[in-house]
VOBA-1610 file (N, C-alpha, C; in pm, whole numbers, padded with zeros to 5 digits, always signed):
BEGIN
Met+12173+13636+06644Met+12210+13556+06761Met+12311+13450+06718Asn+12430+13445+06782Asn+12530+13348+06740Asn+12493+13209+06791Ser+12572+13111+06747Ser+12536+12972+06776Ser+12545+12941+06925Lys+12640+13004+06997Lys+12654+12975+07140Lys+12530+13023+07217Trp+12484+13147+07180Trp+12366+13198+07248Trp+12243+13115+07213Leu+12236+13067+07090Leu+12123+12984+07049Leu+12120+12853+07127Val+12237+12790+07140Val+12245+12664+07216Val+12204+12686+07361Ala+12251+12798+07420Ala+12218+12828+07560Ala+12068+12852+07576Phe+12010+12923+07478Phe+11866+12952+07485Phe+11783+12824+07477Val+11822+12734+07385Val+11750+12608+07370Val+11763+12524+07496Ala+11884+12520+07554Ala+11906+12443+07677Ala+11820+12497+07791Leu+11810+12632+07798Leu+11728+12693+07903Leu+11581+12654+07886Cys+11532+12659+07763Cys+11393+12623+07737Cys+11366+12477+07773Leu+11461+12389+07737Leu+11445+12248+07769Leu+11444+12225+07919Gly+11530+12300+07989Gly+11536+12286+08135Gly+11408+12330+08201Val+11355+12444+08156Val+11229+12493+08211Val+11116+12396+08181Gly+11116+12342+08059Gly+11013+12245+08022Gly+11020+12120+08107Ala+11142+12072+08134Ala+11158+11952+08217Ala+11109+11976+08358Leu+11140+12095+08412Leu+11094+12128+08547Leu+10943+12135+08553Phe+10882+12193+08449Phe+10736+12203+08445Phe+10673+12066+08438Phe+10731+11979+08354Phe+10679+11843+08339Phe+10689+11767+08470Ala+10803+11780+08538Ala+10822+11711+08666Ala+10724+11762+08770Ala+10702+11894+08769Ala+10609+11952+08866Ala+10467+11904+08841Lys+10429+11895+08714Lys+10294+11847+08682Lys+10276+11702+08724Gln+10381+11620+08699Gln+10372+11480+08738Gln+10365+11464+08889Ala+10429+11557+08960Ala+10433+11546+09106Ala+10303+11587+09171Thr+10208+11641+09092Thr+10083+11686+09152Thr+10000+11569+09205Val+10022+11450+09147Val+09950+11333+09194Val+10049+11220+09217Glu+10056+11170+09338Glu+10142+11058+09369Glu+10056+10935+09391Arg+10115+10820+09370Arg+10040+10697+09390Arg+09993+10689+09534Ser+09864+10673+09550Ser+09808+10663+09684Ser+09818+10520+09733Pro+09831+10500+09864Pro+09822+10363+09915Pro+09681+10312+09893Tyr+09664+10181+09886Tyr+09532+10126+09866Tyr+09441+10168+09981Ala+09318+10194+09947Ala+09220+10237+10048Ala+09155+10116+10113Leu+09129+10127+10243Leu+09060+10021+10313Leu+08910+10029+10284Phe+08848+09915+10274Phe+08704+09906+10249Phe+08640+09843+10372Glu+08570+09924+10448Glu+08510+09880+10575Glu+08360+09911+10576Pro+08284+09840+10495Pro+08139+09866+10490Pro+08069+09810+10613Gly+07951+09861+10639Gly+07871+09806+10746Gly+07819+09669+10708Met+07829+09573+10800Met+07783+09436+10773Met+07718+09378+10897Thr+07625+09288+10874Thr+07567+09213+10985Thr+07666+09108+11031Thr+07639+09048+11144Thr+07727+08942+11195Thr+07735+08827+11096Glu+07622+08790+11038Glu+07619+08681+10941Glu+07702+08716+10817Gln+07691+08839+10770Gln+07769+08880+10652Gln+07919+08880+10683Lys+07956+08923+10802Lys+08098+08921+10841Lys+08153+08779+10840Val+08076+08685+10887Val+08119+08546+10889Val+08138+08494+10746Met+08046+08528+10658Met+08054+08483+10519Met+08178+08541+10449Val+08204+08670+10471Val+08321+08732+10408Val+08450+08674+10466Gln+08450+08649+10596Gln+08570+08595+10659Gln+08604+08457+10602Arg+08503+08378+10573Arg+08526+08248+10511Arg+08590+08263+10373Gln+08544+08363+10297Gln+08603+08389+10165Gln+08749+08432+10179Ile+08776+08515+10278Ile+08913+08561+10302Ile+09003+08443+10336Glu+08954+08354+10422Glu+09034+08238+10461Glu+09060+08146+10342Arg+08963+08131+10254Arg+08985+08051+10133Arg+09089+08115+10043Gln+09085+08249+10032Gln+09184+08319+09950Gln+09325+08303+10008Leu+09338+08313+10139Leu+09469+08297+10203Leu+09522+08155+10184Ser+09432+08058+10176Ser+09474+07920+10150Ser+09508+07899+10003Arg+09435+07968+09915Arg+09456+07953+09771Arg+09593+08004+09729Lys+09630+08120+09781Lys+09760+08181+09746Lys+09829+08223+09874Ser+09945+08167+09901Ser+10018+08197+10024Ser+10080+08336+10018Gly+10118+08387+10133Gly+10185+08516+10139Gly+10094+08635+10158Gly+09963+08610+10168Gly+09869+08719+10185Gly+09852+08758+10331Lys+09793+08874+10350Lys+09770+08926+10485Lys+09634+08997+10487Gln+09551+08963+10582Gln+09423+09030+10596Gln+09445+09168+10656Ile+09388+09271+10591Ile+09411+09409+10635Ile+09283+09480+10677Ser+09169+09419+10649Ser+09041+09476+10691Ser+08939+09364+10696Thr+08816+09397+10725Thr+08712+09294+10731Thr+08678+09238+10594Thr+08728+09301+10488Thr+08693+09257+10352Thr+08813+09239+10260Gln+08936+09259+10308Gln+09049+09267+10216Gln+09169+09182+10255Val+09238+09136+10150Val+09364+09065+10163Val+09466+09134+10074Val+09586+09155+10127Val+09691+09223+10049Val+09810+09130+10032Tyr+09878+09143+09917Tyr+09998+09066+09886Tyr+10112+09161+09850Asp+10234+09123+09891Asp+10355+09194+09849Asp+10346+09345+09872Asn+10309+09382+09994Asn+10307+09524+10033Asn+10221+09610+09941Gly+10113+09554+09892Gly+10020+09632+09810Gly+10030+09606+09662Ala+10114+09512+09620Ala+10122+09481+09477Ala+09991+09423+09426Ala+09919+09354+09513Ala+09788+09301+09479Ala+09698+09310+09601Val+09574+09353+09580Val+09477+09364+09689Val+09346+09302+09642Val+09295+09208+09720Val+09165+09146+09691Val+09063+09206+09787Thr+08953+09256+09732Thr+08847+09317+09812Thr+08715+09245+09786Phe+08654+09193+09893Phe+08529+09119+09881Phe+08410+09211+09905Pro+08301+09191+09831Pro+08181+09274+09851Pro+08100+09222+09969Val+08006+09302+10010Val+07912+09259+10114Val+07819+09156+10051Pro+07802+09038+10114Pro+07714+08935+10058Pro+07570+08983+10049Gly+07497+08928+09952Gly+07357+08961+09935Gly+07331+09035+09806Asp+07207+09029+09758Asp+07172+09092+09630Asp+07197+09243+09631Ala+07177+09306+09745Ala+07197+09450+09755Ala+07328+09484+09825Gly+07420+09386+09830Gly+07545+09406+09902Gly+07633+09513+09839Gln+07699+09590+09921Gln+07785+09699+09874Gln+07916+09645+09820Ser+07961+09703+09708Ser+08090+09668+09648Ser+08182+09788+09653Asp+08312+09761+09654Asp+08409+09869+09645Asp+08430+09901+09497Arg+08371+10010+09450Arg+08374+10045+09308Arg+08487+10141+09272Asn+08571+10174+09368Asn+08681+10269+09343Asn+08810+10195+09308Cys+08887+10256+09219Cys+09019+10204+09185Cys+09122+10310+09224Asp+09208+10278+09320Asp+09304+10375+09370Asp+09405+10415+09263Tyr+09456+10537+09276Tyr+09556+10586+09180Tyr+09680+10497+09185Gly+09731+10462+09066Gly+09848+10376+09056Gly+09814+10229+09043Tyr+09684+10198+09028Tyr+09640+10059+09019Tyr+09556+10035+08895Val+09550+09909+08854Val+09450+09863+08758Val+09363+09764+08834Cys+09231+09779+08820Cys+09137+09702+08901Cys+09042+09622+08812Phe+09008+09504+08860Phe+08920+09414+08787Phe+08808+09368+08880Trp+08685+09364+08826Trp+08569+09325+08905Trp+08501+09204+08843Thr+08432+09125+08927Thr+08364+09004+08879Thr+08222+09032+08832Ala+08182+09157+08830Ala+08049+09193+08779Ala+08061+09322+08698Ser+07961+09347+08616Ser+07958+09470+08538Ser+07941+09592+08628Asp+07975+09708+08573Asp+07958+09835+08644Asp+08039+09841+08773Phe+08157+09777+08770Phe+08254+09786+08881Phe+08196+09736+09012Ala+08134+09620+09006Ala+08073+09560+09124Ala+08127+09419+09143Gly+08099+09361+09259Gly+08145+09226+09290Gly+08282+09227+09355Arg+08348+09113+09350Arg+08482+09103+09406Arg+08580+09183+09320Lys+08674+09250+09385Lys+08768+09337+09314Lys+08911+09292+09336Leu+08989+09289+09228Leu+09133+09265+09237Leu+09204+09390+09190Ser+09287+09448+09276Ser+09365+09567+09242Ser+09511+09525+09225Leu+09570+09557+09110Leu+09710+09525+09082Leu+09788+09654+09062Leu+09904+09660+09125Leu+09989+09778+09108Leu+10023+09793+08961Ser+10003+09913+08909Ser+10018+09938+08766Ser+10161+09984+08736Thr+10244+09891+08696Thr+10382+09922+08661Thr+10431+09825+08556Ala+10515+09875+08465Ala+10568+09791+08358Ala+10662+09684+08411Lys+10705+09696+08535Lys+10798+09598+08593Lys+10726+09469+08634Asn+10594+09473+08640Asn+10518+09355+08680Asn+10534+09242+08581Gly+10545+09121+08633Gly+10538+09003+08550Gly+10392+08964+08530Pro+10365+08862+08451Pro+10227+08819+08430Pro+10159+08779+08560Val+10032+08810+08571Val+09953+08775+08690Val+09843+08679+08646Asn+09840+08562+08709Asn+09735+08464+08680Asn+09614+08492+08769Leu+09500+08513+08708Leu+09380+08546+08784Leu+09330+08427+08866Ser+09373+08305+08831Ser+09333+08189+08910Ser+09387+08197+09052Asp+09494+08272+09074Asp+09548+08291+09209Asp+09449+08364+09298Tyr+09353+08432+09236Tyr+09256+08513+09311Tyr+09113+08468+09282Asp+09099+08347+09225Asp+08968+08291+09193Asp+08888+08384+09102Met+08957+08442+09002Met+08890+08534+08910Met+08917+08501+08764Ser+08968+08382+08737Ser+08996+08343+08600Ser+08867+08335+08518Ala+08863+08407+08405Ala+08745+08414+08317Ala+08622+08463+08392Gln+08644+08547+08493Gln+08533+08602+08569Gln+08536+08755+08574Val+08615+08818+08487Val+08624+08964+08486Val+08516+09021+08394Phe+08434+09112+08448Phe+08327+09171+08368Phe+08334+09323+08363Ser+08428+09383+08437Ser+08454+09527+08424Ser+08593+09555+08480Trp+08654+09665+08434Trp+08788+09700+08482Trp+08809+09850+08473Gln+08911+09897+08547Gln+08948+10038+08543Gln+09097+10052+08570His+09161+10143+08497His+09303+10172+08516His+09316+10319+08551Asn+09377+10346+08666Asn+09389+10483+08718Asn+09536+10514+08740Asn+09598+10584+08645Asn+09742+10610+08656Asn+09781+10730+08571Lys+09909+10760+08574Lys+09965+10869+08495Lys+09954+10835+08346Thr+09925+10934+08266Thr+09910+10912+08122Thr+10036+10850+08063Gly+10018+10748+07981Gly+10131+10688+07911Gly+10226+10613+08001Thr+10178+10557+08111Thr+10267+10489+08206Thr+10299+10346+08165Val+10196+10270+08132Val+10216+10126+08110Val+10104+10072+08021Lys+10139+09974+07939Lys+10040+09900+07863Lys+09995+09780+07946Ile+09865+09756+07947Ile+09810+09643+08021Ile+09725+09561+07927Phe+09743+09429+07931Phe+09670+09340+07842Phe+09602+09230+07923Gly+09479+09198+07884Gly+09412+09079+07936Gly+09427+08968+07834Val+09470+08850+07880Val+09500+08739+07792Val+09411+08621+07829Asp+09365+08546+07728Asp+09270+08437+07754Asp+09338+08305+07786Gly+09463+08311+07832Gly+09534+08192+07876Gly+09620+08226+07996Pro+09663+08126+08073Pro+09748+08154+08189Pro+09888+08196+08149Gly+09957+08266+08238Gly+10095+08307+08212Gly+10109+08404+08097Ala+10006+08479+08066Ala+10006+08576+07956Ala+10032+08509+07821Lys+09991+08383+07809Lys+10005+08311+07682Lys+09866+08284+07626Gly+09845+08331+07505Gly+09714+08314+07443Gly+09676+08438+07365Asn+09549+08459+07348Asn+09499+08574+07272Asn+09480+08693+07364Met+09524+08809+07317Met+09503+08933+07391Met+09362+08983+07361Val+09279+08988+07463Val+09139+09022+07442Val+09097+09149+07513Met+09190+09215+07579Met+09159+09341+07649Met+09286+09424+07658Ser+09271+09555+07649Ser+09385+09644+07665Ser+09338+09777+07721Asn+09429+09846+07792Asn+09395+09978+07847Asn+09417+10090+07747Ile+09466+10059+07628Ile+09488+10162+07528Ile+09412+10127+07400Arg+09380+10231+07324Arg+09304+10211+07201Arg+09393+10161+07088Glu+09511+10220+07077Glu+09600+10185+06967Glu+09691+10073+07014Val+09651+09950+06986Val+09726+09836+07037Val+09739+09731+06928Ile+09859+09672+06921Ile+09880+09560+06830Ile+09855+09434+06909Leu+09753+09359+06870Leu+09713+09245+06951Leu+09800+09122+06930Gly+09875+09117+06821Gly+09958+08999+06798Gly+09878+08888+06735Lys+09932+08767+06744Lys+09869+08655+06675Lys+09738+08615+06742Gly+09645+08577+06659Gly+09518+08524+06708Gly+09445+08616+06802Cys+09378+08714+06749Cys+09306+08807+06836Cys+09157+08796+06813Cys+09083+08848+06895Cys+08938+08856+06876Cys+08894+08996+06915Pro+08778+09039+06869Pro+08737+09178+06892Pro+08724+09210+07040Phe+08754+09330+07073Phe+08732+09376+07210Phe+08680+09518+07206Ser+08611+09557+07312Ser+08551+09690+07316Ser+08658+09797+07335Val+08628+09916+07289Val+08719+10028+07307Val+08702+10084+07449Pro+08812+10099+07525Pro+08798+10150+07662Pro+08751+10295+07664Glu+08678+10328+07770Glu+08636+10465+07792Glu+08750+10540+07859Asp+08778+10661+07815Asp+08889+10740+07868Asp+08837+10864+07938Ala+08905+10901+08046Ala+08874+11026+08117Ala+09002+11080+08176Arg+09016+11212+08178Arg+09136+11275+08234Arg+09099+11358+08355Val+09190+11360+08453Val+09171+11441+08572Val+09230+11579+08544Val+09147+11681+08545Val+09189+11816+08508Val+09302+11864+08599Gly+09405+11922+08537Gly+09516+11978+08612Gly+09623+11879+08651Thr+09611+11753+08603Thr+09711+11652+08634Thr+09743+11574+08507Trp+09839+11482+08519Trp+09872+11393+08409Trp+09799+11259+08424Thr+09698+11257+08508Thr+09625+11133+08534Thr+09524+11102+08424Glu+09520+10976+08384Glu+09422+10930+08287Glu+09356+10804+08341Ile+09225+10796+08329Ile+09151+10680+08374Ile+09092+10610+08253Asn+09130+10484+08233Asn+09073+10402+08126Asn+08985+10297+08191Ala+08874+10267+08130Ala+08782+10172+08193Ala+08689+10109+08092Gln+08636+09994+08129Gln+08524+09932+08060Gln+08427+09885+08167Ser+08307+09940+08167Ser+08210+09906+08271Ser+08135+09777+08241Arg+08144+09732+08116Arg+08071+09609+08080Arg+08146+09542+07965Leu+08215+09433+07994Leu+08291+09365+07891Leu+08199+09285+07799Thr+08242+09272+07674Thr+08165+09196+07578Thr+08188+09047+07597Glu+08109+08968+07526Glu+08123+08822+07536Glu+08262+08777+07493Asn+08323+08849+07398Asn+08453+08808+07348Asn+08567+08835+07445Asn+08556+08940+07524Asn+08673+08975+07606Asn+08652+08958+07755Asn+08551+08878+07796Asn+08538+08850+07938Asn+08598+08715+07974Arg+08688+08666+07887Arg+08753+08537+07910Arg+08895+08555+07967Ile+08921+08666+08028Ile+09056+08698+08073Ile+09102+08600+08182Met+09217+08538+08160Met+09273+08444+08256Met+09403+08493+08319Ser+09469+08589+08252Ser+09593+08644+08307Ser+09609+08788+08260Ile+09690+08862+08333Ile+09716+09003+08303Ile+09864+09020+08274Ala+09896+09092+08167Ala+10035+09119+08129Ala+10059+09270+08127Phe+10182+09309+08158Phe+10221+09450+08163Phe+10341+09472+08072Ala+10350+09592+08013Ala+10464+09625+07926Ala+10483+09776+07924Pro+10610+09822+07903Pro+10633+09966+07885Pro+10558+10015+07762Met+10528+10144+07760Met+10451+10200+07649Met+10523+10186+07516Phe+10657+10184+07517Phe+10730+10179+07389Phe+10739+10039+07332Met+10697+09936+07407Met+10700+09800+07356Met+10571+09769+07283Leu+10580+09693+07172Leu+10463+09659+07095Leu+10379+09553+07163Phe+10446+09464+07235Phe+10374+09352+07296Phe+10407+09347+07445Ala+10319+09282+07518Ala+10344+09259+07660Ala+10446+09146+07675His+10509+09141+07794His+10604+09035+07820His+10545+08935+07917
//
């Protein structure tokens, strides 16, 4: 086989591979955030509405979209409140294309969903009354999309105490953190990383930072 035919053959293989990769990625598209509309008593509705009003006052620009939720920037951030009470229902799902944080273990309590993209700047959890109150998290996105870090200071300044990937360089001043649990959705490029119960060392998250996979550190 001469060099021209070899070059053409390699180009054809690369083209077919690219088409296959694109087709596989297209099997799952980012879903819009799901509405959470649990059954509630009149008293519970009043209690949740008060929490929603406090959140809208805490951070401007939000919009109430359901009886339990506030959205910012067309879905860049979604706050979901649980049903009040010891047996109150929580929204334990994390929509595709988001990283979600809960104020209780096992994906319960108040939930903050952040759009999972490397273009995001640092997010201060105090804007959502969740600073140092994260006890479980889940990341539901395409494999190798973005690095996500939990930092124990505002503005992504401080020690990195949580990450969605196992192989991570924590940078200066780190403390131990648990290894995230990984799961893959069969037939797609989707990977779900999660921690259902954060350790004492890494539940001090005050801000969230995002970075492309090829960068060593978050920005």
